[in-house]
C-alpha positions in Angstrom: 142.8 114.4 41.6 145.0 111.3 40.9 148.2 111.3 42.9 150.4 111.0 39.8 148.8 114.0 38.3 149.2 116.1 41.4 152.8 115.0 41.6 153.6 116.0 38.0 151.8 119.4 38.4 154.0 120.1 41.5 157.1 119.2 39.4 156.0 121.6 36.7 155.6 124.4 39.2 159.1 123.8 40.6 160.7 123.9 37.1 163.1 126.8 36.7 162.8 127.2 32.9 160.9 126.0 29.9 163.6 123.4 29.0 163.2 121.8 32.4 159.4 122.0 32.3 159.0 120.4 28.9 160.0 116.8 29.8 157.6 116.9 32.7 154.8 118.1 30.3 155.7 115.4 27.8 155.3 112.7 30.5 152.0 114.3 31.6 150.8 114.2 28.0 151.7 110.5 27.7 149.9 109.7 30.9 146.6 111.3 29.6 146.9 109.5 26.3 148.9 111.8 23.9 152.0 110.8 22.0 153.0 114.3 21.0 153.1 117.6 22.8 154.5 121.0 22.1 154.8 124.5 23.6 154.7 127.6 21.5 155.5 131.1 22.8 154.5 134.0 20.6 153.6 137.7 20.7 150.4 138.2 18.6 151.0 141.9 18.0 154.7 141.8 17.4 156.5 141.2 14.1 159.9 141.5 15.7 159.4 138.7 18.3 160.2 135.3 16.7 157.9 132.5 18.0 159.7 129.9 20.2 158.8 126.2 19.8 159.7 123.2 21.8 158.1 119.8 21.0 158.5 116.1 20.3 156.9 116.3 16.9 158.7 114.7 14.0 161.7 116.6 12.6 160.1 116.3 9.1 156.9 117.9 10.4 158.7 120.8 12.0 160.6 121.4 8.8 157.4 121.3 6.7 155.6 123.6 9.2 158.4 126.3 8.9 158.4 126.1 5.1 154.7 125.9 4.3 152.3 126.2 7.2 153.5 128.8 9.8 152.0 131.8 8.0 148.5 130.3 7.6 148.2 128.3 10.8 144.6 128.2 12.1 145.9 127.0 15.5 147.9 130.2 16.0 145.1 132.4 14.5 142.6 130.9 17.0 144.8 130.8 20.0 146.0 134.4 19.6 142.3 135.4 20.1 140.8 132.9 22.5 141.6 130.7 25.5 139.0 128.2 24.6 140.2 124.7 23.5 141.0 124.4 19.8 140.3 120.8 18.6 142.1 119.6 15.5 139.4 118.6 13.0 139.0 118.6 9.3 136.5 121.5 9.6 139.0 123.6 11.7 141.6 123.2 8.9 139.1 123.6 6.0 141.0 126.7 4.8 144.4 125.0 5.1 143.9 121.5 3.7 147.6 121.0 3.1 148.4 121.5 6.8 145.6 119.1 7.7 147.0 116.5 5.3 150.5 117.0 6.7 149.3 116.4 10.3 147.7 113.2 9.2 150.8 112.1 7.4 153.0 112.7 10.5 150.7 110.7 12.8 149.0 113.7 14.5 145.4 112.9 13.4 143.7 114.0 16.6 144.9 117.1 18.6 144.0 119.8 21.0 145.6 123.2 21.5 145.2 125.3 24.6 146.5 128.8 25.0 146.9 131.3 27.8 146.8 135.0 26.8 148.8 137.4 28.9 147.5 140.7 27.6 149.7 142.8 29.9 152.9 141.4 28.4 151.4 140.7 24.9 152.3 137.0 25.3 150.6 133.9 24.1 151.6 130.5 25.5 150.1 127.5 23.6 150.3 123.9 24.5 149.4 121.4 21.7 148.7 117.7 22.4 148.3 115.2 19.6 147.9 111.5 18.9 147.5 109.0 16.1 144.4 107.2 17.3 141.0 108.0 19.0 139.1 111.3 18.7 139.1 113.6 21.7 135.8 113.1 23.5 133.8 115.8 25.2 134.3 114.0 28.6 138.0 113.8 28.1 138.1 117.5 27.3 136.0 118.4 30.3 138.3 116.3 32.6 141.6 117.8 31.4 140.7 121.4 30.5 141.2 122.8 34.0 144.6 121.3 34.4 145.7 122.3 30.9 144.6 125.9 31.6 146.5 126.0 34.8 149.7 124.6 33.1 149.6 127.1 30.2 149.1 130.0 32.7 152.0 128.8 34.8 154.3 128.4 31.8 153.4 131.8 30.6 154.3 133.4 33.9 157.6 131.4 33.9 158.5 132.8 30.5 157.5 136.4 31.4 160.0 136.2 34.4 162.7 135.1 32.0 162.1 137.8 29.4 163.9 141.2 29.5 161.7 144.0 30.8 159.6 145.5 28.0 160.4 149.0 27.1 157.8 151.5 28.2 155.6 152.8 25.3 155.9 156.4 24.5 152.7 158.3 25.4 150.6 159.3 22.4 151.3 162.7 20.8 148.6 165.2 21.6 148.2 168.4 19.4 146.4 171.6 20.3 143.8 172.9 17.8 146.3 175.5 16.6 149.1 173.0 16.2 146.8 170.7 14.2 145.8 173.6 11.9 149.5 174.6 11.4 150.8 171.1 10.7 148.1 170.5 8.1 148.9 173.8 6.4 152.6 172.8 6.5 151.6 169.6 4.8 150.1 171.6 2.0 153.4 173.4 1.4 152.5 176.7 3.0 155.3 178.8 4.5 155.2 180.3 8.0 154.3 183.7 6.6 151.5 182.2 4.5 150.1 180.3 7.4 150.2 183.5 9.5 148.1 185.2 6.8 145.6 182.4 6.7 145.2 182.1 10.4 145.6 185.8 11.1 148.5 185.3 13.5 152.1 186.6 13.5 154.7 184.7 11.6 156.8 184.3 14.8 153.8 182.6 16.4 153.6 180.1 13.6 157.3 179.4 14.0 156.8 178.9 17.7 154.2 176.2 17.0 156.3 174.6 14.4 159.2 174.3 16.9 156.7 172.6 19.3 155.6 170.2 16.6 159.2 169.2 15.9 159.8 168.5 19.6 156.5 166.6 20.1 157.3 164.3 17.2 161.0 164.0 18.0 161.7 165.2 14.5 164.8 166.9 13.0 162.9 169.5 11.0 159.5 170.7 9.9 159.2 168.2 7.0 160.0 165.3 9.3 157.4 166.5 11.7 154.8 166.6 8.9 155.7 163.0 7.9 155.4 161.9 11.5 152.0 163.6 11.9 150.8 161.9 8.7 151.9 158.5 10.0 150.1 159.2 13.3 146.9 160.0 11.5 146.8 163.7 12.1 146.9 164.4 8.3 144.5 162.0 6.6 144.9 161.2 2.9 148.1 163.2 2.6 151.0 161.3 1.0 154.2 161.3 3.0 
């Protein structure tokens, strides 16, 4: 490995945060022949987590991306699913020709995006490199892929350390056969007495199970428990 490359990778690993790491990454990108570079942090399965961007793309491109391209970005769609390199080509943007034209207009005619997927923390870190001239060759990709993968993984780990701890997910609700029978009959509007007659059990037994359902779904009453059970898939095809 070239000494300059080894030096800059060491600098990256010593960076305390993404803001300090980005200038080092930008210099690294310039040294391997790219005018533009950017880092995107996103959570593929979260609608509440707003993606974070830091780049040296033109201000006009960033504005245009936010207004027109972010919801149909093939780069994000690919990188949220794969850690293979994504090369910016006309074919790759065939379903988003406006975005492809915008990239050309802003001098980013040839690009490469590389992601690292941290499934445990539901985090995707993507580095995008771009330039105006010269297609990215197979040899160039082969020579730089390992380093790029290492950098994206390191940046992802850096970001995870800076994030607040994720809240533990509640365990899935489990219903007994009797509870399932009762909640489905409740959804049909049956009273506790009617359910007791149908299932041949005492009314107080039905009420006991209904109380358990309310507790399991953290509901305030029987109807709320029915709605929660419907949303959880226990009562298919029943409108809530």
